[in-house]
N, C-alpha and C positions, 0 to 999 in steps of 0.2 A: 417120395412126395418131391415135387420139381423145387428147386432152390429159390428161385424167383417165387414161387407160391407163401414157401414161408417165409420169407423176407417180407412180404406185403401182410402177410395174417398178423405176424410181429408187430409189424407196424399199426396195423389197426386197432390189436390189443392196446400198445404203448400209448397209444392217443385215447381211447376210451378212458384209460386211468387217470392220464395226466389232462385233467379237466378244471385250468385254471379258474379261479372267482377273481377276477380283475378290481370288480366291486370293492370285494372286503379286503384285497391288499391298497388299494388304494385308500380307504376310508385307514386304513392302521398307517401308513404314509402318514397321513394327513393329521392323525391325532399327536403323532410324535414330534411333528414338527411345529405345531400348534403349543406342545407342550414347552419345547427347548425355547419360544417366542416367550412365552409369560415368564419360566425361569430366567432368561437373560433381562427383559425389563424388571423382575422385581428386584435382579442384581444392581442393574442401573438407578433404580430409585432407592436403594440402602446405600449405594455409594453417595450418590446426590444428597442426600438426608444427612448423611457424616460430613461431609464438603461445608453443607450450610453450617453445623453446630459448631465446628471446628472454628469457621470465620467468628461466629457470633463470641466465641472464649477468645481467641488471638487477635482478635481485628482492632479493638480498642487498643492495645499495649503497641500495636505496631504503626497504628495511626498516631498516636502519642510520641512515638520515636521518631515518626517524620517529621511530625510539627514543633517539637524540641530534639535536635540530635543531641546537644550537650547532656541531655536529662538523662535518668536512670534507664537500660536498656531493661526490657522484657526479664522477670526473674532474678534481675540485680537487688544487691539492698544498696539503698542511697548513702554514699559517703559523707560523714558530717563536715560542716565546714570548718575551717580554723582559725579563730578569731586573732589577728596578729595582736601579739603586746604591745602597749605604747610605752614608751621609753619616756621619762621626764627630763623637760629641757634641763641642760646644762647652762649653771648660771653663765652671763656674758664676764663679767667681772667677779674675781673671788680677792678675801684677803683683807689686810688693812694698810692703809696708806696715809702718809704723814708729811707736812711742810709747814713750814715756821716763816711767820709774817713779819718782819720787822718793825718797829715803831718810826717810820721816817716820813709818810706822806700825811696831808690831811685828811684823807679819807681815810686810813687807818685808825688817826687821831681821832678825828670825829665819832667815829664810829666804833671806838674801843675792840677793832679786832686785830691786834696784836697778839703775837704766842703761837701757840703749837696747835694746828687744827689737825684732824682726822677723819678719813672716810674709813669706814667700818662696815664690814656687811655682816648680817642679820639674817632670821629667818625672813622677814619681809623683802630685804633687798639690802641697796646701799645707804649709809645715813651718814648725813654731817655731823661730829661732835665737836663742840666749842671748847677752847681754854677754859679753864677756871677765872680767867679774868674778865670774861664775854658778860655783860650784864643782860644780856637776851636770853633767848630760849637755848638750853645746853644741847639738845640733839634735835635735826630738822625730822622732817618727814622724809619717806624714802623717795631715792631718785628714780624716775621712771626712764629706765635704760632700754634702748631700742640696739638695734645693730651697729650703727652707729653715731648714734645722737645719745644725749641724755638732756633731760629736764628736769627742773626743781623749783621747788615755791619756799626753798631755805629761807629764814627770815621774814617771813611773810606775817608775824606776828610782832615784829619788830623795826628792824631798821630799813627792812623794804615792804612795810606795810603798805599794802594799798597798789601796789607795783604787780604785774603780771609776773606770771612765773618765767623763768631763764631756760635757754636753751644752748645747749653745748656740743660741738663733736668732740669724741675722745677715740684714744688708742692707748692700747698699753704695751708699750715696747719693753722688753726684758727687764722687769721688776720696776717700773716707772707707771706710774697712770696722767697722762697728759691731756689735761682739758681747753679747748678753745672755745671762746664766746662765737654765737652764732647772732644771738639776740636777746639781750638782759637791759632792760632799763636800771637797774638797781646798780648802781657802781660799786656798792661796798662788797655784794656779791660778785660783781665779776671780780675784783682783787681777791679775796680768798680762795675763788674755785680756777681760777686763770692765769693768775699773776707768778704763778711758779709751779714746778713738776712736781709732783706725789710720788715720793718714794715709798716702797711695799717693805713694810717689817715681817709680813707673816703670808703666807700662802694657802 
């Protein structure tokens, strides 16, 4: 048999065997493509749901951090505040001071204020203590002591009765107390407090 004839017959047999079913293969490809799309869409939906859930859980903490940058961050423990301790005020003048008033002037004699007077500190502050020879109150009320002034109503029940309190400036240079009258209508009180320097006997 000639070669050309054998080739032709072989080709015809092969063509008869190869009978492609195009529609069947096309349906198979379309089915696989649709299946991939469904899987992709399902994964995308699941990712979106997870992101939304995470935003719901973390979102409020993030917003709080933005509103209050100085506040505690998400997941941190708040730091307890420290209350500063209050230091008690230190008295401006401490100790005991004395001065003696001689019996020489009319104010001293008329008010019986000659003798040794004491300014002493107690729990309420500074007070004026009279000598035993003074007929009035032996101890005054506490002085109202400020940074650079002193106000007192000493003798308000006897020799300065009916008069307003006196106001004095004060200083305490090295073991002494110096009072200088600023305003005081009571002459006897002015003599007792500011006519001389008070010497410290204890501190």
